C-alpha positions as a printed Julia matrix, in Angstrom:
394×3 Matrix{Float64}:
 -138.42  -104.12  179.93
 -135.24  -102.99  181.72
 -137.25  -100.58  183.9
 -138.86  -103.62  185.58
 -135.45  -105.07  186.34
 -134.32  -101.7   187.66
 -137.11  -101.92  190.22
 -135.61  -105.2   191.54
 -132.33  -103.5   192.46
 -131.39  -102.47  196.0
 -132.61   -98.97  196.91
 -129.39   -96.9   196.46
 -128.53   -98.67  193.2
 -132.15   -98.45  191.98
 -132.21   -94.67  192.55
 -128.91   -94.18  190.72
 -129.95   -96.5   187.86
 -133.26   -94.69  187.37
 -131.43   -91.37  187.3
 -128.94   -92.56  184.66
 -131.69   -94.28  182.64
 -133.88   -91.17  182.66
 -131.04   -88.91  181.49
 -129.99   -91.45  178.88
 -133.42   -91.37  177.26
 -133.49   -87.58  177.25
 -131.89   -85.9   174.23
 -132.27   -82.75  172.16
 -135.24   -80.85  173.59
 -135.17   -82.21  177.14
 -136.68   -80.77  180.3
 -134.8    -83.32  182.44
 -131.43   -82.4   180.93
 -132.27   -78.73  181.37
 -133.0    -79.27  185.07
 -129.96   -81.51  185.56
 -127.36   -79.26  183.92
 -128.83   -76.05  185.3
 -128.73   -77.39  188.84
 -125.19   -78.7   188.31
 -123.98   -75.24  187.29
 -126.28   -73.08  189.4
 -126.09   -74.9   192.74
 -122.35   -74.22  193.32
 -122.75   -70.58  192.3
 -125.73   -70.23  194.64
 -123.71   -71.71  197.51
 -120.84   -69.28  196.87
 -123.05   -66.27  196.07
 -121.52   -63.08  197.47
 -124.64   -60.93  197.44
 -128.27   -60.92  196.33
 -127.21   -59.24  193.07
 -124.55   -61.91  192.49
 -127.09   -64.69  193.09
 -129.67   -63.04  190.8
 -127.1    -62.65  187.99
 -125.95   -66.27  188.17
 -129.53   -67.54  188.31
 -130.49   -65.49  185.26
 -127.42   -66.59  183.25
 -127.64   -70.3   184.07
 -131.37   -70.56  183.4
 -131.21   -68.59  180.15
 -128.07   -70.35  178.85
 -129.47   -73.81  179.58
 -132.7    -72.8   177.9
 -130.77   -71.77  174.79
 -128.82   -75.04  174.64
 -131.7    -77.43  175.34
 -134.76   -75.71  173.92
 -133.69   -73.22  171.23
 -131.8    -75.51  168.77
 -134.7    -77.81  167.96
 -137.2    -74.93  167.82
 -135.02   -72.68  165.65
 -133.73   -75.53  163.5
 -137.11   -77.03  162.72
 -138.65   -73.6   162.06
 -135.82   -72.81  159.61
 -136.15   -76.25  158.04
 -139.87   -75.68  157.46
 -139.2    -72.21  156.03
 -136.38   -73.09  153.61
 -137.52   -76.54  152.4
 -141.1    -75.62  151.44
 -140.29   -75.58  147.73
 -138.12   -78.7   147.75
 -139.25   -82.13  146.61
 -139.74   -84.86  149.23
 -136.51   -86.51  148.06
 -134.58   -83.26  148.56
 -136.18   -82.66  151.98
 -134.91   -86.03  153.18
 -131.37   -85.11  152.13
 -131.41   -82.01  154.33
 -130.82   -84.23  157.39
 -127.85   -85.99  155.76
 -124.33   -84.96  156.8
 -122.77   -82.19  154.73
 -119.61   -84.23  154.06
 -121.69   -87.04  152.56
 -123.59   -84.62  150.3
 -120.37   -82.94  149.15
 -118.89   -86.36  148.38
 -121.86   -87.28  146.19
 -121.2    -84.23  143.99
 -124.38   -84.56  141.93
 -127.08   -82.12  140.86
 -129.44   -83.06  143.7
 -126.85   -82.68  146.48
 -125.68   -79.36  145.0
 -129.26   -78.14  145.12
 -129.73   -79.22  148.75
 -126.4    -77.88  150.12
 -127.34   -74.15  149.92
 -130.69   -74.85  151.59
 -128.94   -76.84  154.29
 -126.49   -73.93  154.75
 -129.42   -71.5   155.07
 -130.86   -73.66  157.86
 -127.45   -73.81  159.55
 -127.15   -70.01  159.5
 -130.31   -69.83  161.59
 -128.33   -71.49  164.39
 -126.31   -68.26  164.77
 -129.32   -66.92  166.65
 -128.29   -69.12  169.61
 -124.66   -67.93  170.21
 -125.59   -64.34  169.31
 -128.39   -64.44  171.88
 -125.94   -65.87  174.41
 -123.58   -62.99  173.57
 -126.29   -60.52  174.57
 -127.23   -62.28  177.83
 -124.33   -60.78  179.81
 -125.2    -57.29  178.62
 -128.87   -57.9   179.49
 -127.65   -59.09  182.89
 -125.73   -55.81  183.39
 -128.84   -53.77  182.59
 -130.95   -55.98  184.89
 -128.56   -55.46  187.82
 -128.52   -51.69  187.21
 -132.31   -51.48  187.23
 -133.08   -53.93  190.04
 -130.12   -53.46  192.41
 -128.87   -50.05  191.25
 -125.36   -51.48  190.98
 -122.83   -51.38  188.16
 -119.55   -51.63  190.07
 -118.5    -55.27  190.32
 -116.7    -54.64  193.62
 -120.05   -53.77  195.17
 -121.86   -56.66  193.46
 -119.24   -59.17  194.66
 -119.36   -57.65  198.17
 -115.66   -56.78  198.04
 -116.45   -53.3   199.26
 -119.44   -50.99  199.66
 -118.81   -47.63  198.03
 -120.89   -45.01  196.3
 -121.84   -45.96  192.74
 -120.52   -43.69  190.0
 -123.41   -42.49  187.81
 -121.19   -41.9   184.76
 -119.88   -45.47  184.96
 -123.43   -46.79  185.24
 -124.48   -44.8   182.19
 -121.46   -46.1   180.26
 -122.37   -49.71  181.17
 -125.95   -49.12  180.0
 -124.87   -47.54  176.69
 -122.31   -50.27  175.92
 -124.9    -52.94  176.66
 -127.4    -51.36  174.27
 -124.75   -50.93  171.58
 -123.63   -54.57  171.75
 -127.19   -55.92  171.79
 -127.94   -53.91  168.64
 -124.7    -55.14  167.03
 -125.66   -58.77  167.7
 -129.1    -58.15  166.2
 -127.46   -56.57  163.14
 -125.12   -59.53  162.63
 -128.01   -61.96  162.81
 -129.91   -59.79  160.33
 -127.01   -60.1   157.88
 -126.86   -63.87  158.38
 -130.62   -64.07  157.74
 -130.16   -62.15  154.48
 -127.35   -64.51  153.45
 -129.54   -67.5   154.35
 -132.36   -66.13  152.17
 -129.95   -65.64  149.25
 -128.52   -69.15  149.59
 -131.99   -70.67  149.78
 -133.29   -68.7   146.8
 -130.21   -69.42  144.67
 -129.89   -73.06  145.67
 -131.12   -74.35  142.33
 -128.66   -72.22  140.37
 -125.3    -73.47  139.16
 -123.41   -70.65  140.87
 -119.98   -71.85  142.03
 -119.82   -69.04  144.59
 -123.04   -70.28  146.24
 -121.62   -73.81  146.41
 -118.29   -72.63  147.88
 -120.03   -70.54  150.57
 -122.39   -73.41  151.44
 -119.56   -75.93  151.74
 -117.5    -73.55  153.92
 -120.46   -73.06  156.29
 -121.41   -76.73  156.54
 -118.08   -78.57  156.32
 -115.06   -76.24  156.65
 -112.73   -79.2   157.21
 -113.8    -80.94  154.01
 -113.63   -77.63  152.12
 -110.21   -76.41  153.24
 -108.34   -79.54  154.44
 -109.15   -82.26  151.91
 -105.69   -83.83  152.12
 -105.31   -83.68  155.9
 -107.62   -86.18  157.59
 -107.01   -84.99  161.17
 -107.49   -81.32  160.35
 -110.54   -82.12  158.23
 -112.25   -84.06  161.03
 -111.32   -81.44  163.65
 -112.7    -78.47  161.71
 -115.8    -80.36  160.62
 -116.51   -81.28  164.24
 -115.73   -78.01  166.02
 -116.13   -75.28  163.37
 -119.22   -76.31  161.41
 -122.45   -74.55  162.41
 -124.56   -77.25  160.79
 -127.17   -79.04  162.89
 -127.01   -82.76  163.54
 -130.04   -84.96  163.03
 -131.27   -87.09  165.93
 -134.38   -89.21  165.4
 -135.42   -86.88  162.59
 -135.04   -83.77  164.76
 -132.39   -81.08  164.35
 -130.35   -80.73  167.53
 -127.26   -78.78  168.61
 -124.0    -79.99  167.09
 -120.53   -79.86  168.61
 -119.64   -77.04  166.2
 -122.67   -75.01  167.25
 -121.75   -75.6   170.89
 -118.26   -74.3   170.12
 -119.75   -71.19  168.5
 -121.82   -70.66  171.67
 -118.69   -70.81  173.83
 -116.6    -68.55  171.55
 -119.22   -65.93  170.64
 -120.84   -66.12  174.08
 -117.36   -65.7   175.59
 -116.94   -62.39  173.76
 -120.09   -61.23  175.54
 -118.8    -62.48  178.89
 -115.51   -60.6   178.57
 -117.02   -57.44  177.1
 -119.72   -57.14  179.76
 -117.19   -57.95  182.51
 -114.74   -55.3   181.28
 -117.47   -52.65  181.47
 -117.91   -53.32  185.21
 -114.3    -53.15  186.31
 -110.94   -54.87  186.49
 -111.86   -57.54  189.05
 -114.88   -58.72  187.03
 -112.72   -59.03  183.92
 -109.93   -60.92  185.74
 -112.41   -63.29  187.38
 -113.94   -64.05  183.96
 -110.46   -64.46  182.47
 -109.65   -67.09  185.11
 -112.94   -69.0   185.05
 -114.3    -68.88  181.5
 -111.45   -70.63  179.61
 -111.6    -73.58  182.04
 -115.37   -73.92  181.87
 -115.46   -73.23  178.11
 -112.85   -75.88  177.34
 -114.68   -78.38  179.56
 -118.01   -77.64  177.84
 -116.54   -78.16  174.35
 -114.2    -81.1   174.92
 -113.44   -81.61  178.61
 -116.46   -83.71  179.57
 -116.02   -85.87  176.48
 -112.28   -86.26  177.09
 -112.82   -87.09  180.75
 -115.49   -89.69  179.99
 -113.31   -91.34  177.33
 -110.27   -91.27  179.6
 -112.23   -92.76  182.49
 -113.57   -95.59  180.3
 -110.06   -96.29  178.99
 -108.75   -96.55  182.56
 -111.54   -98.98  183.5
 -110.94  -101.06  180.38
 -107.19  -101.13  180.96
 -107.75  -102.23  184.56
 -110.01  -105.03  183.37
 -113.12  -103.5   184.92
 -116.61  -103.31  183.39
 -115.66  -105.77  180.65
 -119.24  -106.53  179.69
 -120.37  -102.9   179.52
 -117.44  -101.19  177.74
 -117.05  -102.18  174.1
 -113.94  -102.16  171.92
 -114.72   -98.61  170.76
 -115.58   -97.55  174.33
 -119.3    -97.73  173.56
 -121.59   -98.44  176.52
 -124.98  -100.19  176.12
 -128.09   -98.36  177.25
 -130.25   -99.69  180.06
 -132.68  -100.91  177.4
 -129.9   -103.16  176.03
 -128.71  -104.4   179.43
 -131.64  -106.78  179.92
 -130.79  -108.85  176.82
 -127.13  -108.81  177.84
 -128.05  -109.94  181.37
 -130.16  -112.82  179.98
 -127.27  -114.05  177.8
 -124.8   -113.83  180.69
 -127.22  -115.68  182.99
 -127.34  -118.61  180.56
 -123.58  -118.54  180.11
 -122.75  -118.31  183.83
 -125.67  -120.46  185.06
 -127.01  -117.62  187.21
 -130.19  -115.54  187.18
 -131.0   -112.61  184.91
 -131.7   -110.45  187.95
 -128.27  -111.16  189.46
 -126.45  -110.42  186.19
 -128.52  -107.28  185.62
 -127.63  -106.03  189.09
 -123.92  -106.49  188.33
 -124.23  -104.77  184.94
 -126.26  -101.92  186.46
 -123.46  -101.27  188.99
 -120.97  -101.02  186.12
 -123.28   -98.74  184.15
 -123.86   -96.42  187.12
 -120.1    -96.3   187.8
 -119.29   -95.38  184.18
 -121.93   -92.63  184.09
 -121.77   -91.51  187.7
 -118.08   -90.65  188.14
 -118.0    -88.13  185.25
 -121.22   -86.6   186.57
 -119.79   -86.25  190.1
 -116.62   -84.77  188.56
 -118.65   -82.14  186.7
 -120.42   -81.1   189.91
 -117.43   -81.31  192.24
 -114.57   -79.99  190.11
 -116.22   -77.92  187.38
 -118.97   -76.75  189.72
 -117.93   -76.21  193.32
 -114.15   -76.14  192.88
 -114.0    -73.64  190.0
 -116.71   -71.41  191.49
 -115.11   -71.41  194.93
 -111.54   -70.88  193.74
 -112.48   -68.08  191.31
 -114.26   -66.22  194.13
 -111.29   -66.66  196.45
 -108.82   -65.47  193.83
 -110.94   -62.39  193.15
 -111.02   -61.5   196.85
 -107.26   -62.14  197.14
 -106.44   -59.93  194.12
 -108.69   -57.14  195.38
 -107.21   -57.21  198.91
 -103.64   -57.29  197.57
 -104.35   -54.38  195.23
 -105.86   -52.37  198.08
 -102.87   -53.05  200.34
 -100.43   -52.09  197.59
 -102.26   -48.82  196.95
 -102.13   -47.98  200.71
  -98.41   -48.74  200.87
């Protein structure tokens, strides 16, 4: 097993290899990924925390958001799958984990029966972005109750002035109103899911059109445009993806989290003052874009640069695929025979390449998207506030 070969590596390389290998094996519902990503996002914000209230808010948001991304999808998806597929045959239940585009392409009675049920399951995923939408409003209420603060200037330690009770009451009312609105929207989606599931066996064209639009909007609306079709299917579908028989968060669902969750970020920030809104306006688009596509684009770009430079030839494939640590042992054995060396020596060389390919993007996410963005956004907020104060005095 590759883990035995990992133990033969030098200490710094062994530590890094074990870290990459552990994260590589973790997918879907993953405590290790939860800890890794939460610490990556939370650590910089903790370092740059401007007050106890600021630290408490960031801790609450990062823990709850990571929990939604890494724990909620598989729990919600599998619960919905169990609920909506109870009356389906075993053959139909297997098709639920097939891609929507494939089912639409089959265009037969069985796939038409499964599509509405699959769409009903996908609608359950709206619970995740709608919950994320409410988190910022819950955070506002939490800060009001625990720290008695609603003015962002006080929370960010820009100044220390008397809190306005009317403003605090307005923040509390807006939070309650938006939380109720999110619950209402999910209630409507649950009703639609129940209708789709119940009417799945019917020959209703409307049911089929709605199901196809939910599951594969690119295939539905851009049949003759391959690029647009792939883009909208990837980023606008709220369908789950299947991984080892489990339903996990798709790229489209992640996009919905960023977009719908972003509405909550901006709305809750606006309630607490101009500086909170402007800070969110600066930071959220950068982080949101990176979450949806940035990390993927950076990783691909980095691998292309390595490949172009003739580096990591054995570990970067023609389609930029990288073998897992489980696959490196067999590769090391073949290279040892070819180069008349030892498996351990070849594995050590391959492990260095693997750690480099995985490590640089990880360091980038911590350094640039973590510390740099957090630090710069805080500095810009303080600069804008000071400039505004000076202008008002003049």
